[in-house]
PyMOL CGO cylinders between C-alpha atoms (Angstrom):
from pymol import cmd
from pymol.cgo import CYLINDER

trace = [
    CYLINDER, -61.79, -0.06, 47.89, -63.03, 2.14, 45.07, 0.3, 1, 1, 1, 1, 1, 1,
    CYLINDER, -63.03, 2.14, 45.07, -65.33, 4.97, 46.11, 0.3, 1, 1, 1, 1, 1, 1,
    CYLINDER, -65.33, 4.97, 46.11, -66.75, 7.08, 43.31, 0.3, 1, 1, 1, 1, 1, 1,
    CYLINDER, -66.75, 7.08, 43.31, -66.81, 10.85, 43.39, 0.3, 1, 1, 1, 1, 1, 1,
    CYLINDER, -66.81, 10.85, 43.39, -70.35, 12.09, 42.71, 0.3, 1, 1, 1, 1, 1, 1,
    CYLINDER, -70.35, 12.09, 42.71, -69.76, 15.87, 42.92, 0.3, 1, 1, 1, 1, 1, 1,
    CYLINDER, -69.76, 15.87, 42.92, -66.82, 18.27, 42.88, 0.3, 1, 1, 1, 1, 1, 1,
    CYLINDER, -66.82, 18.27, 42.88, -66.62, 21.94, 43.78, 0.3, 1, 1, 1, 1, 1, 1,
    CYLINDER, -66.62, 21.94, 43.78, -63.46, 23.96, 43.09, 0.3, 1, 1, 1, 1, 1, 1,
    CYLINDER, -63.46, 23.96, 43.09, -62.30, 26.16, 45.96, 0.3, 1, 1, 1, 1, 1, 1,
    CYLINDER, -62.30, 26.16, 45.96, -59.70, 28.93, 46.26, 0.3, 1, 1, 1, 1, 1, 1,
    CYLINDER, -59.70, 28.93, 46.26, -56.02, 27.94, 46.46, 0.3, 1, 1, 1, 1, 1, 1,
    CYLINDER, -56.02, 27.94, 46.46, -56.49, 24.87, 44.27, 0.3, 1, 1, 1, 1, 1, 1,
    CYLINDER, -56.49, 24.87, 44.27, -58.64, 22.98, 46.76, 0.3, 1, 1, 1, 1, 1, 1,
    CYLINDER, -58.64, 22.98, 46.76, -61.42, 20.61, 45.73, 0.3, 1, 1, 1, 1, 1, 1,
    CYLINDER, -61.42, 20.61, 45.73, -64.46, 19.88, 47.85, 0.3, 1, 1, 1, 1, 1, 1,
    CYLINDER, -64.46, 19.88, 47.85, -65.64, 16.39, 47.00, 0.3, 1, 1, 1, 1, 1, 1,
    CYLINDER, -65.64, 16.39, 47.00, -68.76, 14.36, 47.63, 0.3, 1, 1, 1, 1, 1, 1,
    CYLINDER, -68.76, 14.36, 47.63, -68.29, 10.61, 47.50, 0.3, 1, 1, 1, 1, 1, 1,
    CYLINDER, -68.29, 10.61, 47.50, -70.84, 7.90, 46.80, 0.3, 1, 1, 1, 1, 1, 1,
    CYLINDER, -70.84, 7.90, 46.80, -70.56, 6.70, 50.41, 0.3, 1, 1, 1, 1, 1, 1,
    CYLINDER, -70.56, 6.70, 50.41, -71.91, 10.09, 51.59, 0.3, 1, 1, 1, 1, 1, 1,
    CYLINDER, -71.91, 10.09, 51.59, -68.61, 11.51, 52.82, 0.3, 1, 1, 1, 1, 1, 1,
    CYLINDER, -68.61, 11.51, 52.82, -67.57, 15.09, 52.07, 0.3, 1, 1, 1, 1, 1, 1,
    CYLINDER, -67.57, 15.09, 52.07, -63.84, 15.62, 51.81, 0.3, 1, 1, 1, 1, 1, 1,
    CYLINDER, -63.84, 15.62, 51.81, -61.37, 18.34, 50.80, 0.3, 1, 1, 1, 1, 1, 1,
    CYLINDER, -61.37, 18.34, 50.80, -58.39, 17.61, 48.54, 0.3, 1, 1, 1, 1, 1, 1,
    CYLINDER, -58.39, 17.61, 48.54, -55.42, 19.94, 48.10, 0.3, 1, 1, 1, 1, 1, 1,
    CYLINDER, -55.42, 19.94, 48.10, -54.18, 19.92, 44.50, 0.3, 1, 1, 1, 1, 1, 1,
    CYLINDER, -54.18, 19.92, 44.50, -51.22, 22.26, 45.14, 0.3, 1, 1, 1, 1, 1, 1,
    CYLINDER, -51.22, 22.26, 45.14, -48.57, 19.53, 45.65, 0.3, 1, 1, 1, 1, 1, 1,
    CYLINDER, -48.57, 19.53, 45.65, -49.45, 18.02, 42.26, 0.3, 1, 1, 1, 1, 1, 1,
    CYLINDER, -49.45, 18.02, 42.26, -49.46, 21.20, 40.17, 0.3, 1, 1, 1, 1, 1, 1,
    CYLINDER, -49.46, 21.20, 40.17, -45.72, 21.08, 39.43, 0.3, 1, 1, 1, 1, 1, 1,
    CYLINDER, -45.72, 21.08, 39.43, -46.03, 17.59, 37.93, 0.3, 1, 1, 1, 1, 1, 1,
    CYLINDER, -46.03, 17.59, 37.93, -47.37, 16.37, 34.60, 0.3, 1, 1, 1, 1, 1, 1,
    CYLINDER, -47.37, 16.37, 34.60, -50.20, 16.28, 33.62, 0.3, 1, 1, 1, 1, 1, 1,
    CYLINDER, -50.20, 16.28, 33.62, -51.53, 18.52, 36.42, 0.3, 1, 1, 1, 1, 1, 1,
    CYLINDER, -51.53, 18.52, 36.42, -49.17, 21.37, 35.50, 0.3, 1, 1, 1, 1, 1, 1,
    CYLINDER, -49.17, 21.37, 35.50, -51.63, 22.05, 32.67, 0.3, 1, 1, 1, 1, 1, 1,
    CYLINDER, -51.63, 22.05, 32.67, -54.37, 23.11, 35.14, 0.3, 1, 1, 1, 1, 1, 1,
    CYLINDER, -54.37, 23.11, 35.14, -52.29, 25.58, 37.18, 0.3, 1, 1, 1, 1, 1, 1,
    CYLINDER, -52.29, 25.58, 37.18, -54.35, 28.53, 35.92, 0.3, 1, 1, 1, 1, 1, 1,
    CYLINDER, -54.35, 28.53, 35.92, -57.29, 29.17, 38.28, 0.3, 1, 1, 1, 1, 1, 1,
    CYLINDER, -57.29, 29.17, 38.28, -59.58, 29.67, 35.26, 0.3, 1, 1, 1, 1, 1, 1,
    CYLINDER, -59.58, 29.67, 35.26, -58.71, 26.20, 33.97, 0.3, 1, 1, 1, 1, 1, 1,
    CYLINDER, -58.71, 26.20, 33.97, -58.69, 24.58, 37.42, 0.3, 1, 1, 1, 1, 1, 1,
    CYLINDER, -58.69, 24.58, 37.42, -62.22, 25.82, 38.08, 0.3, 1, 1, 1, 1, 1, 1,
    CYLINDER, -62.22, 25.82, 38.08, -63.54, 23.94, 35.01, 0.3, 1, 1, 1, 1, 1, 1,
    CYLINDER, -63.54, 23.94, 35.01, -63.32, 20.63, 36.87, 0.3, 1, 1, 1, 1, 1, 1,
    CYLINDER, -63.32, 20.63, 36.87, -66.14, 18.12, 36.52, 0.3, 1, 1, 1, 1, 1, 1,
    CYLINDER, -66.14, 18.12, 36.52, -67.02, 14.54, 37.46, 0.3, 1, 1, 1, 1, 1, 1,
    CYLINDER, -67.02, 14.54, 37.46, -66.81, 11.77, 34.88, 0.3, 1, 1, 1, 1, 1, 1,
    CYLINDER, -66.81, 11.77, 34.88, -66.94, 8.04, 35.56, 0.3, 1, 1, 1, 1, 1, 1,
    CYLINDER, -66.94, 8.04, 35.56, -66.53, 8.48, 39.31, 0.3, 1, 1, 1, 1, 1, 1,
    CYLINDER, -66.53, 8.48, 39.31, -63.53, 10.79, 39.36, 0.3, 1, 1, 1, 1, 1, 1,
    CYLINDER, -63.53, 10.79, 39.36, -62.64, 14.42, 38.71, 0.3, 1, 1, 1, 1, 1, 1,
    CYLINDER, -62.64, 14.42, 38.71, -61.51, 15.48, 35.25, 0.3, 1, 1, 1, 1, 1, 1,
    CYLINDER, -61.51, 15.48, 35.25, -60.40, 18.53, 33.31, 0.3, 1, 1, 1, 1, 1, 1,
    CYLINDER, -60.40, 18.53, 33.31, -60.26, 19.02, 29.55, 0.3, 1, 1, 1, 1, 1, 1,
    CYLINDER, -60.26, 19.02, 29.55, -57.20, 17.63, 27.79, 0.3, 1, 1, 1, 1, 1, 1,
    CYLINDER, -57.20, 17.63, 27.79, -57.41, 14.21, 29.47, 0.3, 1, 1, 1, 1, 1, 1,
    CYLINDER, -57.41, 14.21, 29.47, -56.29, 15.48, 32.88, 0.3, 1, 1, 1, 1, 1, 1,
    CYLINDER, -56.29, 15.48, 32.88, -57.74, 13.50, 35.77, 0.3, 1, 1, 1, 1, 1, 1,
    CYLINDER, -57.74, 13.50, 35.77, -56.82, 12.02, 39.11, 0.3, 1, 1, 1, 1, 1, 1,
    CYLINDER, -56.82, 12.02, 39.11, -57.60, 8.59, 40.54, 0.3, 1, 1, 1, 1, 1, 1,
    CYLINDER, -57.60, 8.59, 40.54, -60.57, 8.50, 42.93, 0.3, 1, 1, 1, 1, 1, 1,
    CYLINDER, -60.57, 8.50, 42.93, -58.48, 6.42, 45.35, 0.3, 1, 1, 1, 1, 1, 1,
    CYLINDER, -58.48, 6.42, 45.35, -55.93, 9.24, 45.56, 0.3, 1, 1, 1, 1, 1, 1,
    CYLINDER, -55.93, 9.24, 45.56, -58.67, 11.81, 46.02, 0.3, 1, 1, 1, 1, 1, 1,
    CYLINDER, -58.67, 11.81, 46.02, -60.13, 9.81, 48.88, 0.3, 1, 1, 1, 1, 1, 1,
    CYLINDER, -60.13, 9.81, 48.88, -56.93, 8.67, 50.59, 0.3, 1, 1, 1, 1, 1, 1,
    CYLINDER, -56.93, 8.67, 50.59, -55.20, 12.08, 50.45, 0.3, 1, 1, 1, 1, 1, 1,
    CYLINDER, -55.20, 12.08, 50.45, -58.15, 14.25, 51.43, 0.3, 1, 1, 1, 1, 1, 1,
    CYLINDER, -58.15, 14.25, 51.43, -59.55, 15.33, 54.78, 0.3, 1, 1, 1, 1, 1, 1,
    CYLINDER, -59.55, 15.33, 54.78, -63.11, 15.07, 56.00, 0.3, 1, 1, 1, 1, 1, 1,
    CYLINDER, -63.11, 15.07, 56.00, -65.03, 18.33, 56.02, 0.3, 1, 1, 1, 1, 1, 1,
    CYLINDER, -65.03, 18.33, 56.02, -67.94, 18.77, 58.39, 0.3, 1, 1, 1, 1, 1, 1,
    CYLINDER, -67.94, 18.77, 58.39, -69.24, 22.11, 57.21, 0.3, 1, 1, 1, 1, 1, 1,
    CYLINDER, -69.24, 22.11, 57.21, -71.64, 22.22, 54.29, 0.3, 1, 1, 1, 1, 1, 1,
    CYLINDER, -71.64, 22.22, 54.29, -69.95, 22.46, 50.91, 0.3, 1, 1, 1, 1, 1, 1,
    CYLINDER, -69.95, 22.46, 50.91, -70.14, 26.02, 49.61, 0.3, 1, 1, 1, 1, 1, 1,
    CYLINDER, -70.14, 26.02, 49.61, -70.59, 26.60, 45.91, 0.3, 1, 1, 1, 1, 1, 1,
    CYLINDER, -70.59, 26.60, 45.91, -68.92, 30.01, 45.90, 0.3, 1, 1, 1, 1, 1, 1,
    CYLINDER, -68.92, 30.01, 45.90, -65.26, 30.58, 45.03, 0.3, 1, 1, 1, 1, 1, 1,
]
cmd.load_cgo(trace, "trace")
């Protein structure tokens, strides 16, 4: 089942707070991926924080993205409101 990401908020320690089209809010930990290509190109916090949503998933410049299925399946539900501060 494909569930689109509709909003992403970068958090400290390479975490992403995500809002999905089905209304769920989830947190995804990018740290395990940052040693692998292509995600090793976003290991700088300044670059990581420039994440955005495009076509239902999260993307960074330089054609770095991650499948929405992975974001959903490997994230945890968050109950607290998503905070926009870093």
